[in-house]
C-alpha positions in Angstrom: -84.3 27.3 -38.1 -85.1 29.5 -40.9 -84.5 27.8 -44.2 -85.1 30.1 -47.5 -88.8 31.2 -46.2 -89.8 27.9 -43.8 -89.4 27.6 -40.3 -89.4 25.3 -38.4 -88.8 25.0 -34.2 -86.1 22.4 -32.6 -86.1 21.0 -28.9 -81.8 21.0 -27.9 -81.1 17.8 -26.4 -79.1 17.4 -23.3 -75.9 16.2 -25.3 -72.8 17.5 -25.8 -73.1 19.1 -29.4 -76.4 20.4 -28.5 -74.6 22.5 -26.3 -71.9 23.8 -28.3 -74.2 24.6 -30.8 -76.7 26.7 -28.4 -73.6 28.3 -26.7 -72.7 29.4 -30.8 -75.9 30.8 -31.5 -76.9 32.7 -33.6 -75.6 31.0 -36.5 -75.8 31.2 -40.3 -75.5 29.4 -43.7 -76.0 28.7 -46.9 -78.0 25.8 -47.7 -77.2 22.8 -49.8 -79.6 19.5 -50.3 -78.4 15.7 -49.9 -81.7 13.9 -51.2 -84.6 14.1 -49.3 -82.1 15.8 -46.2 -80.5 19.5 -46.2 -77.3 20.8 -44.6 -75.2 23.3 -44.0 -71.6 24.0 -42.7 -71.3 25.6 -39.4 -68.0 27.0 -37.3 -68.5 24.3 -34.7 -66.4 21.1 -33.7 -67.0 18.2 -32.1 -66.2 15.0 -31.3 -68.1 11.2 -32.0 -70.9 10.7 -29.2 -70.8 7.5 -27.6 -75.0 7.5 -29.4 -73.5 9.0 -32.7 -75.7 7.2 -35.3 -75.4 6.1 -39.2 -79.8 5.8 -39.3 -81.7 9.2 -39.2 -85.7 9.4 -39.3 -87.4 12.5 -40.4 -87.6 15.7 -37.3 -84.0 14.3 -36.3 -81.3 17.3 -36.5 -78.0 15.9 -36.4 -74.2 17.4 -36.6 -71.9 15.5 -39.3 -68.8 15.3 -37.6 -65.9 16.0 -39.5 -67.5 18.1 -41.8 -68.7 21.0 -39.2 -72.4 20.6 -40.9 -76.1 20.5 -39.4 -77.9 17.7 -41.3 -81.5 17.3 -41.2 -83.2 14.6 -43.4 -86.8 14.4 -44.1 -86.8 11.2 -46.0 -84.5 8.9 -47.9 -80.8 9.8 -48.8 -78.6 9.1 -52.0 -77.1 6.4 -50.1 -80.1 4.9 -48.2 -81.3 1.5 -48.4 -84.3 0.7 -48.4 -86.3 1.0 -45.9 -83.8 3.8 -43.7 -82.6 7.0 -43.9 -78.6 6.6 -44.2 -76.6 9.1 -42.6 -73.1 9.9 -44.2 -71.1 8.8 -41.6 -72.6 8.4 -37.8 -73.5 12.3 -37.2 -74.6 13.2 -33.4 -78.2 13.7 -32.7 -78.5 16.8 -31.1 -82.2 18.4 -31.5 -85.2 16.8 -32.6 -88.0 19.5 -34.6 -91.0 20.3 -33.3 -92.7 21.4 -36.7 -92.8 19.3 -40.4 -89.2 19.1 -41.7 -91.4 18.7 -44.5 -91.2 22.2 -45.3 -87.7 21.9 -46.2 -88.2 20.4 -49.2 -89.2 24.1 -51.0 -85.8 25.0 -50.0 -82.9 25.6 -52.5 -79.4 25.0 -53.3 -77.8 27.7 -51.6 -80.7 29.6 -49.8 -80.3 31.2 -46.3 -80.5 29.0 -42.8 -80.2 30.4 -39.9 -80.2 29.1 -36.1 -81.7 31.6 -33.9 -83.0 30.9 -30.1 -86.4 31.7 -29.4 -87.0 34.8 -26.4 -88.0 31.8 -24.1 -85.8 29.2 -24.4 -83.1 28.1 -22.0 -80.9 25.5 -23.8 -79.7 22.2 -23.5 -78.4 22.6 -19.9 -81.2 24.0 -18.2 -84.3 21.6 -18.0 -86.3 21.8 -21.3 -84.3 19.5 -23.3 -84.1 15.6 -22.7 -81.7 12.5 -23.5 -82.4 10.3 -26.1 
């Protein structure tokens, strides 16, 4: 993932959403901040998975169902309660960051975001990803 001038590597999990994202790569969009998180629209649709979550943690990468957006929290969102990172709706967890997501703080509204495959990656169905 490249957001503005920063980049982080993501590890896909073994989920239907991860498979859909992988199949659609590369993806490009414009970044929007939301509290201490970023989100961006992608041309992917998927349903709510059984493990969809309302709370997240820094480094987890979610799909915001209904809005067709990738959401990456690195801290509290505007609707967080004390001690939590609250997501806007139940969201599908589909990846984990391998690098510090705190660098996303430097990204600015409207900056370009790119999700691309790394050359030696096999995707979610080849045994590199793990379920949560």
